[in-house]
C-alpha positions in Angstrom: -91.5 20.3 -9.8 -93.7 20.6 -12.5 -94.5 17.0 -13.0 -95.3 16.5 -9.3 -97.9 19.4 -9.8 -99.3 17.8 -12.8 -99.8 14.2 -11.1 -101.2 15.7 -7.9 -103.9 17.8 -9.9 -104.8 14.5 -12.5 -105.5 12.7 -8.9 -107.8 15.5 -7.7 -109.7 15.8 -10.8 -110.0 11.8 -10.7 -111.5 11.8 -7.2 -113.7 14.5 -8.4 -115.0 12.7 -10.8 -115.6 9.2 -8.7 -117.5 11.5 -6.5 -120.1 12.9 -9.1 -120.8 10.0 -11.3 -120.8 7.8 -8.3 -121.7 4.6 -10.7 -119.5 1.5 -11.5 -119.7 1.6 -15.0 -118.5 5.1 -15.3 -116.0 3.9 -12.8 -114.8 1.1 -15.1 -115.0 3.2 -18.1 -112.9 5.8 -16.4 -110.2 3.4 -15.4 -109.8 1.4 -18.5 -109.5 5.0 -20.3 -107.4 6.8 -17.4 -103.7 6.4 -17.9 -101.7 3.8 -16.7 -99.6 4.5 -13.7 -96.5 3.0 -15.4 -96.6 6.4 -17.1 -96.6 8.2 -13.6 -94.0 5.9 -12.3 -91.5 6.6 -15.2 -92.0 10.6 -15.2 -91.5 10.3 -11.2 -89.0 8.4 -11.7 -86.7 10.2 -14.2 -85.0 12.7 -12.3 -84.2 9.6 -10.0 -82.4 8.2 -13.0 -80.5 11.6 -13.6 -79.0 11.8 -10.0 -76.9 8.5 -10.4 -75.4 9.5 -13.5 -74.0 12.8 -11.6 -73.1 10.6 -8.5 -70.9 8.5 -10.4 -69.4 11.0 -12.4 -68.9 12.7 -9.1 -67.3 9.5 -7.7 -65.1 8.8 -10.6 -63.5 12.3 -10.5 -63.3 11.4 -6.3 -61.4 8.4 -7.4 -59.2 9.7 -9.7 -58.5 12.9 -7.0 -57.7 9.7 -4.6 -55.3 8.2 -7.0 -53.2 11.0 -8.0 -51.7 12.1 -4.7 -50.2 8.6 -4.0 -48.1 9.3 -7.3 -47.4 12.6 -6.6 -46.2 11.9 -3.1 -44.2 8.5 -4.5 -42.5 11.1 -7.2 -41.7 13.7 -4.5 -40.0 10.8 -2.5 -37.7 9.4 -5.0 -36.9 12.8 -5.9 -36.3 13.6 -2.0 -34.5 10.4 -1.6 -32.1 10.8 -4.9 -31.5 14.6 -3.6 -30.1 13.3 -0.1 -28.3 10.7 -2.0 -26.3 13.1 -4.2 -25.9 15.3 -1.3 -23.9 12.4 1.0 -21.8 11.6 -2.4 -20.7 15.2 -2.5 -20.2 15.3 1.1 -18.0 12.3 0.6 -16.2 13.8 -2.3 -15.5 17.0 -0.1 -14.1 15.2 3.1 -12.0 13.0 0.5 -10.9 16.4 -1.2 -10.0 18.0 1.7 -8.1 14.7 3.2 -5.8 14.9 -0.1 -5.2 18.8 0.5 -4.3 18.1 4.0 -2.2 14.9 3.1 -0.4 17.0 -0.2 0.9 19.8 2.4 2.2 17.3 4.9 4.0 15.6 2.5 5.5 18.8 0.9 6.3 19.7 4.5 7.9 16.5 5.1 9.8 16.3 1.8 11.1 20.1 2.3 12.8 19.6 5.9 14.0 15.7 5.0 15.7 16.1 1.8 17.0 13.2 -0.3 21.0 12.6 -0.6 22.4 12.1 -3.8 25.9 11.1 -4.9 27.4 12.2 -7.8 31.0 10.9 -9.1 33.0 13.6 -10.9 36.3 12.7 -12.8 39.3 14.7 -12.7 42.6 15.0 -13.9 43.8 16.6 -10.9 43.1 17.4 -7.6 44.2 20.8 -5.3 46.8 19.6 -3.4 45.4 19.3 -0.1 47.1 19.9 3.5 49.0 17.3 5.5 49.0 18.1 8.9 51.4 16.2 11.0 52.0 16.6 14.8 55.2 14.5 15.1 55.8 15.9 18.6 59.5 14.8 19.5 60.0 13.2 16.2 61.8 14.5 13.6 61.3 14.5 10.2 64.4 12.9 8.1 62.9 12.7 4.3 60.0 14.1 2.2 60.1 12.9 -1.5 57.7 13.3 -4.4 57.0 9.5 -6.4 54.9 8.7 -9.3 53.4 5.5 -10.4 53.0 3.7 -7.1 56.8 3.4 -7.3 59.2 3.9 -4.0 62.9 3.2 -4.3 64.6 1.1 -1.7 65.7 2.9 1.5 69.5 4.1 1.8 70.6 4.7 5.1 67.2 4.6 7.1 67.4 6.4 9.9 69.5 9.1 8.5 68.5 12.7 7.4 68.1 12.8 3.8 66.5 15.1 1.1 63.5 17.0 1.5 61.8 17.9 -1.2 58.5 19.0 -0.4 57.0 22.4 0.6 56.1 22.1 4.1 55.1 24.9 7.0 55.3 25.0 10.7 52.3 26.3 12.5 52.1 26.7 16.1 48.7 27.3 17.8 46.3 26.3 20.6 43.9 23.6 20.5 40.1 24.5 20.2 38.8 22.5 22.9 38.6 22.9 27.1 42.1 22.3 27.6 43.8 24.5 24.6 47.0 23.1 24.9 49.8 24.4 22.4 50.4 22.6 20.1 53.1 22.3 16.7 51.8 21.2 13.4 54.0 20.5 10.3 51.8 20.9 7.5 53.2 19.4 4.2 51.7 20.1 0.7 50.1 17.0 -0.9 49.7 15.3 -4.1 47.8 16.9 -7.1 48.8 14.4 -10.1 46.2 11.7 -9.8 46.6 10.5 -13.4 50.3 9.8 -12.7 49.8 8.2 -9.2 51.8 11.0 -7.5 52.3 10.1 -3.8 54.5 11.4 -1.0 57.0 9.5 1.2 57.8 10.5 4.4 59.9 9.2 7.2 60.2 9.9 10.6 62.8 9.5 13.4 62.0 9.5 17.4 63.5 8.3 20.7 61.2 5.8 22.0 63.4 5.5 25.5 60.6 7.3 27.4 57.4 5.9 25.7 55.3 2.7 26.0 53.6 3.6 22.5 54.6 5.6 19.7 52.3 7.1 17.2 52.3 10.3 15.1 49.2 11.9 14.7 48.1 13.8 11.2 45.3 15.5 9.5 43.9 16.3 6.4 42.0 19.6 5.3 41.3 20.3 1.8 43.9 22.9 0.4 46.9 23.8 1.4 46.5 26.9 -0.3 44.0 28.0 2.2 46.6 27.8 5.1 49.6 30.2 2.8 46.7 32.5 1.9 45.3 32.9 5.3 46.3 36.0 7.3 46.0 34.2 10.7 47.6 30.9 10.2 47.1 30.1 14.0 43.0 30.6 14.3 43.0 28.8 10.5 44.4 25.7 11.9 42.3 25.9 15.1 39.0 25.8 12.8 40.7 22.8 10.9 41.3 20.8 13.5 37.4 21.8 15.0 36.1 20.5 11.6 37.9 17.7 10.2 39.0 14.3 12.2 42.6 12.8 13.2 44.1 9.8 12.3 47.8 8.5 13.6 50.3 5.8 12.0 52.6 3.7 14.5 56.4 3.7 14.5 58.3 0.6 12.8 55.3 0.3 10.2 55.2 1.8 6.8 51.5 3.2 6.2 50.1 3.8 2.9 47.4 6.1 3.0 44.8 6.2 -0.4 42.6 9.5 0.0 39.4 10.3 -1.3 37.8 13.5 -1.5 34.1 14.2 -0.3 32.2 17.4 -0.8 29.0 17.8 0.8 26.5 20.4 -0.7 24.4 21.5 2.0 21.2 23.7 2.2 23.5 26.4 3.3 26.9 26.0 2.9 29.3 23.2 1.7 31.6 20.9 3.8 34.6 18.8 2.8 35.8 15.9 3.9 38.4 13.2 4.0 37.9 9.3 3.5 40.7 7.0 3.7 41.9 3.6 3.3 45.2 2.8 4.8 47.4 -0.4 4.9 50.0 -1.3 7.2 53.3 -3.0 6.4 56.1 -4.1 8.7 59.5 -2.2 8.7 62.4 -4.9 8.7 64.8 -2.8 10.6 68.4 -3.7 9.4 70.4 -1.2 11.1 72.8 -2.0 13.9 71.3 -2.9 17.3 73.0 0.6 18.7 71.0 2.6 15.7 67.7 0.5 16.4 66.9 2.6 19.8 65.3 5.5 17.4 62.2 4.5 16.3 61.5 5.3 12.4 57.9 6.0 10.8 57.0 5.7 7.4 54.0 7.3 5.8 52.8 7.3 2.3 50.1 9.9 0.9 48.2 8.9 -2.4 45.1 9.9 -4.1 43.0 6.6 -4.6 41.2 7.3 -7.8 40.4 10.5 -9.9 36.8 10.8 -9.2 35.8 13.3 -6.5 32.6 12.3 -5.1 29.8 15.1 -4.1 26.9 14.7 -1.8 23.7 17.3 -2.7 20.9 17.4 -0.7 18.0 17.6 -3.0 14.3 18.3 -2.1 12.2 16.0 -4.0 9.4 18.4 -3.1 7.9 19.9 -6.1 5.9 22.7 -5.3 4.3 23.5 -8.7 2.6 19.9 -8.4 1.5 20.7 -5.0 -0.1 23.9 -6.1 -1.7 22.5 -9.1 -3.1 19.5 -6.7 -4.3 22.1 -4.3 -5.9 24.3 -7.0 -7.9 21.0 -8.3 -8.7 20.1 -4.7 -10.1 23.5 -4.1 -12.2 24.0 -7.2 -13.6 20.6 -6.3 -14.5 22.3 -3.1 -16.1 25.1 -4.5 -18.3 23.3 -7.1 -19.4 20.8 -4.1 -20.4 23.8 -2.1 -22.0 25.4 -5.2 -23.6 22.0 -5.8 -24.7 22.0 -2.0 -26.3 25.6 -2.4 -28.1 25.1 -5.6 -29.2 21.9 -3.8 -30.5 23.6 -0.8 -32.5 26.0 -2.6 -33.7 23.7 -4.9 -35.1 21.5 -1.7 -36.6 24.6 0.0 -38.6 25.6 -3.3 -39.8 21.8 -3.7 -40.7 21.7 0.0 -42.6 25.3 -0.3 -44.5 23.7 -3.2 -45.2 20.8 -1.7 -46.7 22.3 1.5 -48.7 25.2 -1.3 -50.4 22.2 -3.1 -51.1 20.7 0.2 -53.1 23.8 1.5 -54.9 23.7 -1.8 -56.1 20.1 -1.5 -57.0 20.4 1.9 -59.0 24.1 0.4 -60.7 21.7 -2.1 -61.7 19.0 0.6 -63.4 21.5 2.7 
């Protein structure tokens, strides 16, 4: 403002001199002595030269401000992108952990409800004498003898009563099923010395003039002593017939029965079952024709081998391993939930910061 005022005052002064002198020579002298207009131009243009510098600095600042927001925006986008990826990964791991927990629980329940059968062979020197319940009907026991080492002496006077050295017991009871017919059982004490191959040889005789087929039914149960010690023998035989199987041996043959004992240990109780292998040999009847009207039955009972088979139901589901797996799964779920919680807090915080910075930039622009 000062320089403009000075230039104006000088111009006024110059005009006044022109009016007073009015001569051409004086004008030339004044013009020659007057300062050149370049000086005034420079002085008047100095403020103009200063202004572009400030505008350039201002524009560079605007350029810097214009270039900074995209960089910040790209970093924010990358952070948000990786945050979303991490959340997705943890959600996937959480789903896998939940599926693993469900699979572990279902496998444990399936193994608990379906135990595995384990077979154990236990070697023994002798068995408890089993009970051999025979239902001869009208047949008569002619002989019953103990022999050893798989040897049976030749028959002497077959079809005639001979020595009976077996321990026997007769029991009468009603059948356990619907018909409840009266039954008469002849219970014989079975062999026990399996090492010496003890066997029992029995011979029966029966008149077969009234029947088309001839056979004698028998049943095996675990211990002969259980019958002797039982207070109610009829009820004991009813229970045995309900729980054990029935077999038969035919007339005119020698049936050799080899027994094996099978013990099954269940979840709540224990069951005993007999398995048998039988071989049949035809009897060559050398009696007179008149005596051959009576049908003869021969039966041999022997233990097959000194091994007692035990079947146990084993639950393969291990509760401790399942608990350990579930603890690991729940720990992973807890960690995932904690991470998700912290991630959500961090996202909200970053969102608030972004909005605050954006509002601040808008205020600066306005």
